N, C-alpha and C positions, 0 to 999 in steps of 0.2 A: 433763585439760582446762586450757587456758591462756588462750585469747583469748575475750573477751566484748564484744559490741556492745550499747550501751544506746541506744534510740531513743525519745525523748519530747520533745514540744514545750514542756514546762515546764522552764526552766533549773534550778530548784531541785531537781526530781526527778533530773535528769541529774547534778547535782553530788553529791547525797546518795548515789545508787547508785554513781557512779564512785569516790567516796572510800571507801565501804564495801568494794567489790570489790577495789580496789587494795591496801587494808589487808590483805585476805586473800591477796594475792600474785598476783592475776590481772592480765593486760594488758587494759586497758579502752579502747575507743574509743566516742565518743558521736556522735549525729546528732539534729538538731532535728526532722526529719520523714522521711517515707518516701522522698522524692526524694533528700534528703541521704544517707540510708542506702544507697541504690543506688549512689551515687557512692563511698561508703566501701568498699562490698563489691567494688569493682573491684580494690582493692589490699590489702584486709584480710579474711582468712577466719577467722571466729570459730567456736568450738564451740557457743556459746550466744548467742542474741539475745533481749534483753528489750525488748519493743516495746509502746508505748502504743497502745490501740485507736483512740482518737479523736484524729486529727492532721490538720493541713492538708497539702496537697501530697503526696497518696497516704497514705491512712489505714493503720492497723495491720493490719486484716484483708487488705487488698489487698497490702500488703507481704509478709505471710506467704504468700499464694498465689504471688507472684512468686518468693520464695525457694524454695518447694516445686517450682516448675517448672524450676529450674536444676540440672542434674545435679551440677555442682561443689559445690553447697551441700546435697546430699542428706542428709548426716549431721548437719546443724546442728539443735540443739534450739531450739524456739521457745516462749518464755514470754510470754503477753500480760499486760500490766498495765492493769487497767480497773476503773472504778467500776460497771460494769453486769454484772459477772460472774455475779451471782445472778438477773438478770432472766429472766423467762420467755422461752423460745425461743432462748436463747443456746447455741450449739453450737461446741465447739472444732473439731470435724471440718470445719465449714463453711469454715474458713480455714486448716486444716492445722496449728494450734498444738498443742503437747504439753501445756501447762498454762496456767492463768490465775490470777493473783494479784490480789485485790481491792485497789483503792487505798483506804487508810485512813490510820492514823497511821504515821509513819516506823518506829517500833519494830515494829509489826505487819508492815509490808512486809518489814523486815529479817528478822524471825523466819521468815516464810513463805519468803523467798528462801533462807535457810539450809537449810530442809527440802529445797528443790529441789536445791541444790548438794550436799547430803549424799546424796540419791538418785543423782545423776549420778556422784558420786565412788565410791559404794559398789556401785551396781547397774548403772551405765551407762545408766540410764533413769529416768524419773520414775514413782514408784509410783502405782497407780490412786487410792489415798486422798489423794494430794497433787496431783491434777490440777486441782481447784478449791479454792483456798485463800482463806479470809477472806470468803466471800460473805455470811455471817450478820452481819458487822460493818459492812456498807455502810450509811451514813446517808442519809436523805432519798431513799428509794427511789422515792417517788411522783414527785418532781421529775425524777429521772434517767429514769424510764420515759416521762414526758411528752416530755422532750427527745428520747429515742430514738424515740418514736412520730412526732414531727414530722420527724425526720431520715429515718425510713423512708418517710413520706408524700412528702417531696421526692424521695427516691431513686426511688420508684415512678413519679412523674411523669416524671422524666428517663429512666427505663428504658423507658417506653412511648410517648414522643412519636415522631412520624414523622421528625423531623430528627435529624441527628447533632449531638452536643454534646461538645466537648473543652474541658477547662480546662488552661491552659498556665501554667507558671511564667514569671517575668519574662524568662528567657532562652530561652523557647520550648519547654521540655520538657513532655511530656504528663503531667499529674498526675490527670486524670480523663477517662474515655471512656465514654459510654453505649453500650448494645448496638447502636444504629443506626450510630453512628460506627465501631464495630468491624466491623460488616457491610460498611460502605463500604470500609474498608481491608483487609478480608478477613484479619483476624488476631485472636488471642485477647487478652484484657485484659492478661495478664502479659507479652505481647510488645510491647504498645503503651505501657504506662506506663513513664515514665522516658526514652522516646525523644524526640529533638528532632524536632518536627513538620516543619521545613524539610527534614530529611534524607530524609523519606519522600515528598516531593512532587517533581514534575518541576522541572527546573532553573529555568525562568523564574519559576514560581510561588514556588519556594523563595527566589529572590533578592528578590522583592517582599516576602515575609513577613519575611525577615531584616532588610531595611531598616526595615520598620514596627516590629519589636520593638526595634530599636536606637534609634529616635527617641522623641520625647515620646509619651506615651499618647494614642492617638486611634483612632476607629473606622475600620476599613478594609473596604471592600466591593470584591471583585475583579470586574472587568467581564466577564471571560471565564470559562467553566466550568473547573473543575479536574478533570483526568482521573485517576481512581483505578483500582485493579485491576479493579473490576467495575461502576463507576458513573461518571457525570459529575455533579458537584455544584457548586452555587453557594456560595461560601465568603465569610463575613464574620467580622471579628475585632473584638471589643469589649473595651476595658479595664474592669476591675472593681477599685475601691479598697477595701481593708480595713485599717483602722488605719494609713493612710499607705503601705501596700504595695500594689503593683499586680500583679494576675494578669490573664490574658486568657481570654475565652471565645470559642471558635471555633464558629460555627454552620454546619452543612453541610446544604444543602437539595438533595434529589435531583432533578435535572432530566434524568435519562437518557431517560425516556419523552417529555418535551416536546421535547428536542433531536432524538430519533429521528423524532418526528412532523414537526418543522420540516424535517429533512433529507429525509424522504419527500416532503413537499410541494414542496420545492425541486427534487427529482429529477423529480417528476411535471410540474412547470412546465417544467423543462428539456426533458423528453421531449416535451411538447406543442409547445414551440417548435421542437424538432428535427423533429418529425413535420410541422409546418406548413411548415418550410423544405424538407423532402424532397418534400412534395406540390407546392410551387411549382417545385422543381427538376425533378420528374417532368413537370409541365406544360410547362416550357420544353423538356425533352428531346423530348416528343411533338411540339411545334411544330417543333423543329429537325429531327426525323426526317422530318416531312412535307415540309419544305423540301428536305432532302437527297434524298428520294425524287423530288421534282420535278426537282431538279438532275441526279440520276442518269439519269432518263428523257431529259432534254434532252441530257446529255453523250453518252449512248449513241447518240442520233440524229445528233448532230453528228459523232461519231467515224465512224459509218457513211457519212455524206455526204462526209467528208474523204477516206476511203479510196478512193472511186471516182476522183476527179481525181488522187490520188497514183498510183494504178495506171496510169491513162492516161499520165500524165507519165513514169512509169517505163518503160512499154512503148515510148514514142516515143524515149526516151533510149537504150534497148537497141537499137532499130532503127538509130539513128544510129551507135551504136558498132560496128555490123557493117560500116560503110563505112570506106574509107580516108580519114582526116582528118588535118589537121596535128596535130603532137604537142601543142601548147598547147591545142587544142580537145578532144582526147581526154582530157587531164588534167582539163580543166574538166568534161567529161561524167562522168568518174569521181567527181569531187567532188559533182556533182549527185546521182549514184546513192547515194553515202554518206549525203547529207542526206535523200534520199527514204526510204532504209531506216530512218534514225533517226526521222523523222517518223512512218513507218508503225509502228515499234515503240512509240513513245509513244502513238500513237492507239489501238493495240490494247490497251496496258496500261490506258488510260483506259476503253476499252470493256469490258474484262473486269471492272475494279473497279466500274464503274457499272451493270453488269448486275443487274437485279432480276428475281426469279422464284422458282419453287419450287426449294429446295435439292436438288442432286443430288450424291451421293457418287461420285466418279470417280477413276480412276487418274491421279496427277499426278507430274510430275518436280519434286521439291522445289527443286532448284537453278534450274530454269527459272522457277519461280514467284518465288523470291527475287530473281533478276535482274530479272524483270519489275517487281516492286514497287520495287526500288531505282531502276530507271530513272524511275519516277514521281516519286520524291522526291529524286533526286540533286542537283538544282539548289538546293533548299532546304537540303539538308545542306551543300552547298558554300558557300552564303551564310553559314552558321554555322561555317564552317571545321572541319567534322567529317570526320575520316578514316574511311573505310569499310574494314574488314578482313574478307575472306571466307576462312573456313577450311572448305572443302568436302571431305568425304571422297568420293573417286571410287567409282563403281560401286554406289551405294546403290540399293535397290529402289524402285519407285514406291510412293507413299503413297495412302491412300484418304481423300479430303477433298472438300469443296465448294470449288472454286477461288475463287469470289467471297468466301465467308465467310473462308477462310484468308487471302486478300489483305487483308481488313479487319483480321484479327488482326495480321498483320505490320505494317500501316500504323499501327495503334494503338500497338504496341510500339515501333516506330521513332520515332514522334512523341513518345512518352513519354521515350524515351532522349534525343532531341534537346533537349527541354525541361529534362531533368535535368542536361544538360551545359553549360547556359548559365552563363557566368562562370567556367568551369573552365579552367585553363591547358592541360591535355591533354584533347582531345575525340576519343574513338575509339569507333566503333560496330563491334562484332564479331558476325558471323553464323557460327556453327559447327554443322556437321552431323556425325552419326556414327551408326553402327548400334548399336542397343540391342536387348535381348531382346524387348521388346514391340513394336518397330517401328523408326521412324527418330527419332533425337533431334535437336532443334534448340535451340540456345542463342543468345539475343539478349542481348548484354552491352554495357554502357556504362561510361564512366569518370566518371560524374556524382557528385553529392553523396551518393548513397546514400539508403536508407530507414531511419528510426529503428526500433530493435528493437520498440518498443511499437506501431508501426504495421503491422508485417509481417503479423500475423494478421488484419488488417482490410483488406489491400490489395485483395482481390477483392470486398469488400462493395459492393453498390450504394450510390451517393451518397457513398461515402467518398473524400475528396480532401484532399491536403495543399497544394494550390495556393491562391493568394489568391482571395477571393470574386470571382466573375465570370470567373475564368480557367479553370475546369474544372467539369464536371458531376458527376464521380465515377462516371460510367457506363462509361468506356472499358475499364478492366480487368475490370469485371463482365461486359461483353459478350465480352471475350476469353475469360474463364473459361467462360462459357456455351457459346460456339461450340466451343472445344476439347473440353470435356466432352461436348457433344452429338454430336460426330463420333467419340466413343469414345476420345479421347486423354486426356492429363492435362497439367497445367501446375503448376510450382512456382516459387517466387521465393527468391533468396538475395541478401543485401545486406551490404556492408561500409561503414558510415557513413564518408563522407569519401573513399571509394575507388571506389565504383561498385555496380552492381546487375546480377544475372544472372537472366533468365527462361528456364527450361528446360522445353521441351515434348517430349512423346512423341507422335508422330503414327502412327496405326495403318496396317498394311499392308492391301491390298485382299483381299477374299475372292474365291473362284472366281465368275466370271460378272459381276464389276463392270465397268461400261462403261469403256472406255479412251478417254481424251481425249488424242489426239496433237497434235503441233504443227500438223498440217495442219488440224485442227478449229478452230484459233484464227484462221484467216485470215478476213478479211472477204470479202463478196461481190465477186468480180472482182479480188481482191487479187493482186498480182504474186507468182508462185510462187518467185521468186528471193530474196524477202525473208528476211533472217536475223535472229535474235535476238541 
């Protein structure tokens, strides 16, 4: 055995023991308290530690427990130096000490220490009869017991209060932690003592605490809760003066339940506000739907009435074309027929879209329906300088769908794409069809701003919208989803923020016996049979 560490807050005891042991040939280091001892143990590994039981800044019993918790110090012998060695209830095992020497006269302390050193040198351990030395020689036992009882009472109070209590050294290291504080930090006492409190806190709180410890002593109450591993606590720091030296007491009040209740109340309030907004939005949607229904009825009637004179004009022009006319007049009549067909096509598109009635699943040509819908919106797309790209796969089978509802789906997706591309340098709307296993696949793509990843899973939710207030109801894509699912299809969305969005639909094929809706069925009453789409 070579190295010995002496830990005592009394300078005279440290000097006496150090001189005695160095005279015997030992390498001796000293520390004034438990915190100082922990710093020394970072670079000095002793075979024997002589430690005073009652000290500031981590007492002897706690220091012994910390030493016993560290594997690299497992072989260290611990000898407690105390005046309460013979008091009732004192147990070496409670702190992990190997022996206890009573504080009495220097000669008696040296004699007892010699016994311990002889045991370690001869046997490698302290003999049982030398584990408690000098207890019968302690004076004024009654006073010591009263002081110990008072200390135990104060300790009991701190052990059982609901708030966490930490005592900090002037540089912020933990020298005492009550059980509640250890629970808040989710660690054992031997792990907490000697650690710098700012190091175990989140960065912002640590910086505030470090500045407070570096400045003049003053009370600090943190405005925001401190987040610990299992709790949220309100922390305050209070300076305590003792013989001109300052330590700090940190009080930790658990506000986890209060904050959770506050958060739940805030969420409930937000939910109520959102529900109220959704109810108002739903009311506006219902009013708008009634208006659209009226407009649809009117548009359907107007379209029917327009088709009759168009058909008459077309018939007259065709009769005139049968006669031999000057070339310039024939060219003008050809142009009139082109415009008649165009007006007829637009009118039929409007009539088909405005049709209201019981939904019927029919066989449809997907390409004809796409062209018909594009004809309806081509001027608005042109006004926004949007290029339309059609990637149709030829020879696709007919699909089974309600033509009016599917037209509504397409218009909603096209209008969404148009809105998404406003302000973009490249504006391209792509319609792509292809054969898939479950039916016919249709992709509506744009080169807009895209959809944020956190919004993708909510994009088909009713009332969800990323548009400015008043610019959208949040029902468009919800209606799209409902219609496509209702006809036995499916729809998915993929987006690349900053590059564009793809809506992919699978439209089902007709079953045997489904009514076929041919192009002839879409003619109005008295419509010119020469009309082309």
